[in-house]
TORFI-461562 format. One record per residue (C-alpha): x negated, y negated, z negated. Coordinates in steps of 0.2 Angstrom, whole numbers, padded with zeros to 4 digits, always signed. Layout:
// residues N
XYZ...
//
This chain:
// residues 220
-0061-0778-0619-0077-0788-0620-0068-0805-0620-0056-0798-0634-0070-0792-0644-0079-0809-0643-0064-0818-0648-0062-0807-0663-0080-0809-0667-0079-0828-0667-0062-0829-0677-0068-0817-0690-0085-0826-0694-0078-0843-0692-0064-0840-0705-0078-0833-0717-0089-0848-0714-0074-0860-0718-0066-0851-0732-0080-0843-0742-0094-0851-0752-0107-0838-0747-0125-0836-0743-0131-0829-0727-0146-0821-0719-0153-0820-0701-0163-0805-0695-0171-0797-0680-0179-0780-0677-0186-0769-0664-0178-0752-0661-0183-0735-0655-0167-0727-0648-0163-0709-0645-0148-0702-0635-0144-0686-0643-0130-0679-0632-0134-0664-0621-0137-0668-0603-0140-0686-0608-0155-0685-0619-0168-0700-0617-0178-0712-0627-0177-0731-0625-0183-0747-0634-0173-0762-0639-0170-0777-0650-0156-0782-0662-0151-0799-0669-0141-0799-0685-0131-0811-0695-0127-0807-0713-0114-0815-0725-0117-0811-0743-0101-0812-0753-0108-0805-0769-0125-0798-0775-0120-0781-0769-0107-0784-0754-0106-0793-0738-0102-0793-0720-0113-0791-0705-0113-0794-0686-0126-0788-0674-0130-0788-0655-0142-0775-0648-0149-0772-0631-0160-0758-0625-0172-0754-0611-0167-0741-0597-0167-0723-0602-0170-0709-0588-0164-0691-0588-0159-0678-0574-0147-0663-0572-0145-0649-0560-0127-0649-0555-0116-0640-0542-0105-0648-0529-0090-0637-0523-0084-0637-0505-0067-0646-0502-0062-0634-0487-0063-0615-0487-0071-0616-0470-0086-0626-0476-0103-0616-0477-0110-0615-0490-0096-0616-0502-0107-0623-0516-0122-0634-0515-0134-0637-0530-0143-0654-0532-0152-0664-0545-0144-0679-0552-0157-0692-0558-0149-0704-0569-0154-0721-0577-0144-0727-0592-0144-0744-0601-0133-0750-0615-0129-0765-0625-0120-0764-0642-0110-0776-0653-0105-0771-0671-0095-0779-0685-0094-0771-0703-0098-0771-0721-0115-0770-0729-0118-0764-0747-0133-0765-0757-0136-0749-0767-0151-0755-0776-0156-0774-0777-0148-0788-0769-0150-0800-0754-0162-0811-0763-0171-0799-0774-0189-0801-0777-0193-0783-0777-0187-0769-0765-0169-0765-0759-0159-0751-0753-0143-0753-0743-0130-0746-0731-0119-0751-0717-0103-0745-0710-0093-0754-0696-0086-0753-0679-0094-0758-0663-0092-0760-0644-0105-0750-0633-0107-0757-0615-0116-0745-0603-0123-0745-0586-0128-0730-0577-0136-0727-0560-0136-0710-0552-0147-0704-0537-0144-0687-0529-0158-0676-0523-0154-0670-0510-0140-0682-0505-0123-0672-0504-0109-0678-0493-0095-0683-0504-0082-0681-0490-0086-0663-0488-0090-0658-0506-0082-0662-0523-0096-0669-0534-0096-0667-0553-0105-0684-0555-0104-0698-0543-0119-0707-0535-0123-0725-0536-0120-0738-0550-0106-0737-0563-0101-0745-0580-0093-0738-0595-0087-0744-0612-0085-0735-0629-0079-0740-0646-0091-0734-0659-0091-0730-0678-0107-0737-0684-0117-0731-0699-0134-0737-0706-0146-0735-0720-0161-0746-0724-0174-0751-0736-0183-0768-0737-0196-0777-0747-0199-0795-0751-0216-0802-0744-0214-0819-0751-0202-0833-0752-0185-0828-0744-0193-0816-0731-0191-0798-0731-0197-0784-0720-0186-0768-0717-0184-0751-0710-0167-0744-0705-0159-0729-0697-0143-0731-0687-0130-0719-0679-0118-0725-0666-0104-0712-0665-0092-0714-0650-0073-0714-0655-0067-0716-0637-0071-0706-0621-0064-0715-0607-0069-0705-0592-0082-0712-0580-0086-0703-0563-0104-0708-0566-0106-0698-0582-0108-0680-0581-0103-0678-0600-0089-0690-0606-0083-0681-0622-0090-0689-0638-0104-0697-0627-0116-0705-0627-0120-0702-0646-0135-0712-0651-0146-0716-0665-0161-0727-0668-0175-0731-0680-0178-0750-0683-0191-0761-0690-0188-0780-0693-0188-0796-0703-0174-0804-0712-0174-0822-0719-0162-0826-0733-0154-0844-0734-0146-0851-0749
//
């Protein structure tokens, strides 16, 4: 999946570069990320690197790559005995989880006010599709014997992948020359829920949003 997405990424933007007479921008920002899904709520910080192609004064394509710090959360869950002879039949324990994600997105950017090289302030929106790559590490307290009990969430390290529908809204202002500073809000909505034994909640999870502040440089 990651290799396929990288190939599509390369082909898409290579074709743009060779067939369109477009301007472009490079941008980077710092993010404060929130995981909103119940039983997976945490805060993390991250960075995003963007590439923007401006086809017209209002429309263009974007690509970004984001990576984030590790977020921590915990849940009280119940393991169930596999055999009727096991005593006790149920055992409660705490699952301490650490989750870290990376995200790639391709899509469309629309200026609602202004343009990519405006000398005042701009308002714009994003819409696109992305690939979320996650890693989770679970530690059980106390340790439960998986040979004796059925565990609702598996201990140790695991990985998961989600396709996402990505939305964003931002504003920026020119601070001189071709340099802009911006603030953005983004939402990453999962569109797939491939089961992972290392995630207690898989349906529509993880659902994430972020607040971002950064710098964009416009190139003719």
